[in-house]
ROBA-230600 format. One record per residue: x, y, z of N, C-alpha, C in turn; residue in one letter. Coordinates in pm, whole numbers, plus 50000, padded with zeros to 5 digits. Last residue first. Layout:
XYZXYZXYZA;...
END
This chain:
899520487247565898310481547554897270493847547P;902200507247456901570497947549900430494047500G;902330541647396903010528347403902380518947487V;900700565747173900710557547281901680544547284T;901020579046964901880580447038901990572347171L;898390573346807899860570546733901030571746838S;896390576647012896520568446899897630564846865K;896540596547192896090583147219896160573447128S;897330617947035898370612247123897800598747157A;895630632046873896050617946838896980609646904I;895080654447033894060646746968894460632146930D;897680665847072896860663047180895840653447134L;898540673546816899110662646897898420656747003Y;897650692046666896730682746665897380672846781G;899640711146584899690699446520898720688046543S;899630739446638898360733246607898430721046540G;902520742046748901870748046608900610742646562M;903320734346957903440723046852902790728646729L;902680755047099904050752447111904280739946983H;899910750247124900420761047058901890758847017V;899590724847277899570723547129899730740347058D;900760734947523901280726047441900980725547308L;898780751847590899760758747570900680747447504L;896590733547612896620743047509897760750247507A;897590719347846897400712847714897320722747596D;897680738848037899030733647987898630725847869L;894850743248048895510754048010896960749947974A;893960716748151893590722848000894370734647953K;895080714148382895270704248266895050711848130Q;894160736848534895420735148489895510725048396V;891150748948616891740741448495893100740248433G;890480760848814891680769148736891620758848601A;888880749848997888270757748886889440764548788Q;890210735449166889140728449109888390738548983R;891740756449288892320745949220891380737849105A;890030768349461890560775249345891230765649240V;889570748349657888540754649563889020761349443D;892290745849738891610732949659890360740149581L;892500769949864893450766349771892610757649673L;890720765750069890280777250001891400775549848A;891740744750219890570742850139890030754450043R;894030758650325894130747250241892830745050146A;892560776350502893630780950385893870770550270L;891400758950690890830767650566891410771250470V;892390724050685892630737250735891890746750614P;889630704050772890640705450664891030719950710E;888820693051132888530697150981889840702150898P;890640663251019889420670851008889600679051119S;893260650950792892870653750910891400664950900R;895520643050582894190638050615893540639350761A;897050671950446897140659850548895740655050578A;896850673250101896770679150230896660668350342I;898220679249762897820669849892897950677350020V;897650683249417897580688049565897370678749649L;899440667549149898240675749200898850679149354G;900350650948874900850657748964899630664449035V;900840614248753899870627548770900550637648891R;902850603348474902590603648618901800618048642P;900830591548180901760595948256901660599348418G;899180564848013899050574848147900690579348186H;900560551247811898850554547810898750564447918A;903560563847766902740556147816901450560247800P;904920580847458904690579147589903360567647626R;907160594947243906240584747260906110584347385K;907370629047246908080618847279906910607647289L;907470660347020906820652847111907610636247127P;909940685447038909230674046967908670662947035V;910810717746987910160710347077909560697047003V;913790732846906912470728546871911990719646958R;915710764546932915240749646988914030745546922M;916170789646858917280780746814916880764446852G;915200802847187915640806547036916540795646986D;913340779947406914380788747377914720790647229P;910070776447460911010770247386912070780447368V;909140782147819908800782847707909950773947619G;909090785548104910400788348026910180787447872F;906580783848195907430795248271908570796848166M;904960764848053904550776948103905380790148153H;906590744547997906630754747900906070767847959L;906610728348199907620735148200907590748448111W;904770709648125904310722048236905280731448235A;905730689347986905200701547915904840712948004H;909200683348108907640680448123906800692648058S;911730673647885911100686047941909740677747995I;915220664347811913670661347800912910669347920V;917390682847566917050677447725915450673147694T;920520688647415919300685747441918780680247543S;922950714947348922480701747429921260700647378W;923530734447165924590722647170923390711047223H;922440761747187921950751447072922970738347047N;922900778147397923970776847298923790767847178G;920720776447567920600785547465921920786947360H;920640753247727920100753447610920090763947501L;921500756347986922330750747887922040750347740H;919380766848125920740774348118921680769248021S;917600744448151917590755348059918690765748039Y;918870731748367918730725848237918630736248175L;918380752148572919640746348546919940738748414G;915650754448604916700762548542917900760648500S;915130728048729914780732448574915240741348513V;917820714848923916720725148909916470726748750T;919960696348924918750693849039917640708049017D;921540683648645921140695048735919960691348821S;924230669748438922930668348545922990681048632E;925550664848117925240675248239923910671148303I;925590644347968927090648847988926600657848137S;923640613748033923650625648010925120632848016P;922890585947926923880590047989924210604947971T;920060564047926920800576647908921580580248005A;919770531747813920210538047915920610551947882I;917310512347659918420520147634918580524847781V;914610500247587916180493747586917280501147581G;912330513547659912880515347525914070507647493D;912400511547929911540504747848911650504747705D;914440528847998914660513747984913810504947928T;913380552647921914440549747868914630532547858F;911450552248136910960552547993912080549047895Y;912890550448379912040540148345911710539448210G;913890576448355915090564848329914050553848314N;911740593148385912270591948266913280580048245M;911450587348682910430581748597910840581648423I;913890599348763913590585548785912540577748702R;913370625648703914470617148637914390603748632R;911370630448894911440633548757912380623748682N;912700626549144911670619449080911470619448948R;916210632449157914870636149133913960626449087M;918690619849151917990620549287916550627449278D;919800622948912918990609048957918420609249063P;918970654448776920080644648836919090632448879S;917750661848452917840663748589918550652648661L;920260665148166918950662048233918830663548388L;921480669447843921440676347990920110670448035C;922850651147593921980653047667922080660247810L;923590646347267924330652347381923050655947475P;921310615047179921900629247172922730633247276L;920600588247231921920591647138922250605947127E;918360590947353919370587647431920920586547350A;916550596647149916940607447246918240606047319V;916100571047052916710580146969917220591747054Q;914570558747276915990551847233916920564747150A;912380572747284913380574547376914550569747347W;911490586046971911630576147053912610578347146T;909510615346831910790606146879910650597346961A;907540624946586907430619246702908860611746719V;908210639346358906630643046424906820635246553P;911460654446312910530643046344909140645246406L;913050673946324912030674546220911200662846230D;914970669546494914240682846523912940680946428A;916800649146491915570645046554914360658946547L;919180659546433918700651646342917520648346371E;919590695946475919420683246551918620673046430S;919020721246412919850715046359920100701146369H;917420731846651916710730446518917470721746421K;918140714846946918340723646857917910720946729P;915360702747157916700698747078916720710946996T;913260688847396913740699747341915090697047289L;910900664147384912210665247367912290680247333L;908580655947641908770664047515910300664647505L;905880642247827907480646047817907620649347682Y;903370653048060903750650247913904950652747896R;901600647548353902920653248286903030643948151E;898520657048411899140643548383900360653648315E;897320680348677897660674948543898400661748529Y;895780675548933895970688148880896200686448726L;893990658949194894730659149059894450672748997P;894280660149542893450667249420894300666349293T;894070637549815894550641849671893760648749598K;895010636150152893930637350049894480643049939R;896970610150335896790625050253895570625150184V;899060593150486897590596750472897360609450434Q;901820588350253901190586050395899730588150376G;903790591950072903040604250120902290601650241L;905210571749952905800577250065904720587150129T;904350568149693903880557149787904460562449942D;903020587749460904200587349540903730580849693D;901370598449291901560582149297902870578049396D;901190622849275900360618149346900610601249370L;904130645049312903550633649237902550626749319Y;902670678849442903550666049448903260655749323T;902280706549637902060699149512903150688049468M;900660708849943901850705849875901390701649729A;899530728950251899220720850141900560718750038V;900790735250474899020734350498898580725350357D;903290724450685902880728050552901250728450552L;903980716650927904600726450881904150733250734E;902900694751056901710704851048902730720351016F;904330673051007904580679851123903760690451140E;903390659050790902950654150929903460660651022A;904240678850589902940676150642902570668750761L;906870676350631906320687550676905000686850678K;907290648550530907700650450673906990663550729Q;906550650750255905750640250348906200644650486T;908320671150176907000676650197906260663750270I;910540656350191910650669550298909040673450299D;910190637549989910410633350135910320645650213R;910170653749769908690644749814909200642549952S;911660685749846911640671549775910520664749823S;910540717449768910980707349846910950695149766L;910300751349761910620738049687911220730049753S;907710770649915909060762949937909150755249834E;906090799349984906310786349890907570783649886L;903340813350129904580812550151905110800550056T;901000842050053901350826650026902950824550039V;898340857150227899780857150180900080841150153R;895060876450223895970864950253897420865950174T;893290896850130893980894950269894910885350290N;892580886849877893290896749885894060899450010P;891530861249751891560863949900892830872649904H;891460861749470890340859249545890230860849692R;894110865849432893080876349376891670873049449E;895450844949551895430858649610894620868649559C;894370825649375894050823949523894150838449569F;895610831249110894110836649157893750833949294P;898220829349206897640841249143896300840749189T;898560801049274898760811549381897870827049345T;898010786449042897070786649161897260797949226L;899860794748840898400790548807897370790148909L;902110794448973901260805648960900100803848916S;903190769448943902360770949095901680782849070V;904620759248751902980761748726902420764348849V;907110755848802906890766148708905470767448688P;907010736149012907280751149082907190760048947M;907390709248953906060714848959906060730748987A;909950704349002909580700548868908300706348852T;910230704249302910730715049191910340712549039P;907030703449469908490693649400909050705949304I;906060727249722906000723849566907340713549529A;904100738649971905130732749934905190727949800G;902790767450150902620758650035904070754249974L;900820780450370902300774950348902140763950231R;899020810650375899350797850322900440794850311L;898340834450654899570826950556899210813250513T;895570853150666896500845250721897660840750606G;892060857050594893130861550585894330853050661N;888810860150430889850851450472891270857650493L;886310878350541887150878450461888460868850526G;883990879350768883830884150606885050883650510G;884290868050976884150880851004884250889550851R;884400841450933883210842650965883040860550974M;887010839550848886140839750733884680844350809M;888380842651097888390854351006887390852950883S;887510820551206886990830451257887100845551163L;889320803451053887750800651074887230813551108E;891540813551143891310813451001889860812650990H;891700807251407891740820251353891490823951221R;891580779651384890480784751461890660801151408L;894060770851261892900770451190891730776251256A;895930780951467895660786551364894720784951247D;895290760651655895010774751676895080783751582Q;895930735751510894510740151544894250753251557E;898720742351507898050741951386896610742351396A;899040738751803899530751151721898770752251568L;898480712151836897560722951883897750736451826I;900320697551658898990696351645898180708251700R;902770702751756902540708651638901280706451610Q;902380692952035902420708952024902050711451875A;901830665751944900860671852035901060685852020W;904600662451895903590659251788902540667951826L;906050668852134906070677051997905140675451890L;905370648352296904630659852302905050671252206V;906800625552181905410625152173904690642352200R;909240636352218908860634452053907280635452049E;909490634152482909670646452412909160647352268G;909540607752527908310614652564908250630252506E;911900603552408910800596452331909440603952416P;913770635152425913380622652472912440616452364T;915580653052154914230649752235914300634252290L;918630665952120917560658752063916510659552166G;920980678652219921000664952185919820659752122E;922440708452252921120704652241921230689752170F;925240707452460924540713552357923200705552335R;926110692452674926640708552659926160714052557R;922760682852718924360680552741925020694152724G;919460669552744920380679852761922050675152765R;916970663152584917910655652617919120663552639R;913590671252688914850675952597915980668452665V;911740660752834911370662752710912670666252635I;910550641053108911780648753046911350651252891P;907550651453260908260642353190909260649253145V;905400666153368906090656753458906950645953372D;904300687553262904020676553228904340662953300L;905640709653430904050706853413903460694053369E;908170703453374907490703453516906100699753526Q;908380711253110908490695953167908040691853303E;907670734953113906490725953034907020712953088L;909800744653228908400745053303907370738853240K;911740740353044911600734953171910550735053250R;910830760652841910660743752813911030735552954I;911230783652984909820780652938909640764452899A;913830783853004913370783953128911860777153075A;914710784652748914910773752817914270772352923S;913650811252666913200797052603913490785052680L;915330828352865913730826152850913120813952764S;918030823152773917510818952904916020818752906P;917710833652494917990818552533917570814552671Q;915010856852459916630854152505916530837452517S;913220856152155913330860052308914610855852345V;912220852651896912270866651943912390866952098Y;912340829051789911120832451844911030846251921C;914700829251664913600827751569912250832051647A;916240826551893916270841051791915100840551705D;915790804652017915510817452087915270830351989A;916960788851823915360786851812915050800751917A;919690794351825918950797951704917270798351739R;920050784552082920180800452064919450803551913A;919500757052096918780766152185918840782852128F;918830739551803920080746651887919430757551948H;917180726951628918060720051700919410724351769K;915100740951490916350746051466917690736651522E;913030722251543913170726551415914720730151406R;913100721151818912940709051741913420709451600A;912490745451897913840741751916914000727051842L;909990752851786911120760551704912610751451741A;908610735251938908440732651791909570741651738V;908900750052180909370736152167909500732552008L;907890775152171909340772852168909860759252162Y;905290768552116905980774852019907360772752037E;904900756452374904700749052243905220753552142L;905020782052520905700768652556905790763152436Q;902510794852420903980801352395905110788652426R;900500782252502900880782052363902300783852334L;901160767952842900900782052747901240777952624L;899840751653110900570750552991900150762052891M;
END
C-alpha cells in the first residue's frame, strides 16, 4: 500500500468525481482509477461503488477512507515534528472559523506567523457543522467556533473570549443616547440581522424571546460584512458582537449602545480533535492563543468605543439579567 493511493482515495471522496479528483492530484484519470483498483486488490475489499459515474464508497470503503485520512494526518504530523527538531516549524496550518469569529482571527494568525516565519496558514470560513465534519476527517488542524456547540464531538477546547452584544444604531435613533438598551426596544427598530441559519442569530433570537418579543428584520445576511454594508446610509440598526469592532469599528453617523445581557454570554474558542499526539501546528497556535489575551484586547477595544464609560466594570451589576 502506497501513501499516494490513500491520497487519491481521499481526493476522490472529497471531489466525488474521478476527473476532478485526478486534477486535484495532478495525475491522469486512468492513473488515479488504476491506483484505487490496486488498493482494492491489496486490501481485498470493494472500496468504490462504480457505475457510469462515481456513486460513492462502499461501507468497507468508508472505513478505509477514515484510516486513509488518519494515516495521511499522521504523516503530516511526523514531518512537522521533524521540522521542529531541525530548528524551526514549517508547514501549513489549516484553520477553520465560523463567520462571526472571522473578524478576530488575525489576533492569532499574525503573531503565529511572526513566531513561526516558515509556516503558512490557510483560513476557511465554515459553518459549525462543516467544522465538525472537517475536524473528524482530518481536513482541519484547528477551528475557531462556539464552545457550547453540542455537535462538536470529541474535541479539546481552548476559550478565547465571551461574546458581548451591542446595538449599532444611527445617531438620530431614539435609542442612540440610552446608557443601556433592552432587546425589546431593539426589536422596534428598522433592523438588519444575520440570517436564522447562523448560530449567532439563533443566540440573539433567544435573548429577544427572553425579553418577550420576536425580532422581524427587514434585511438578513449570512455575512457580517453584509450587515455593515447597510449601515452607512444611517437608516438601519443591527446587533453586533463586540468582536466585530476589531475589524469593522463603528461606521460614521452610527452609535454603539450596550445591550442588557445574561450573566454569561456564549464563549468562542479554539477546538482541535481529541487525539494524541496533538498536531504540532495546532499545538503551536494554541500556545500563541494562550498568550494573545484576546478577551482583554476585545474588552479594551469595546471600552474605547464606549468612550471610557466603564461599561465593562459595571456590566455585571447594572447590565446583567437573571440571577
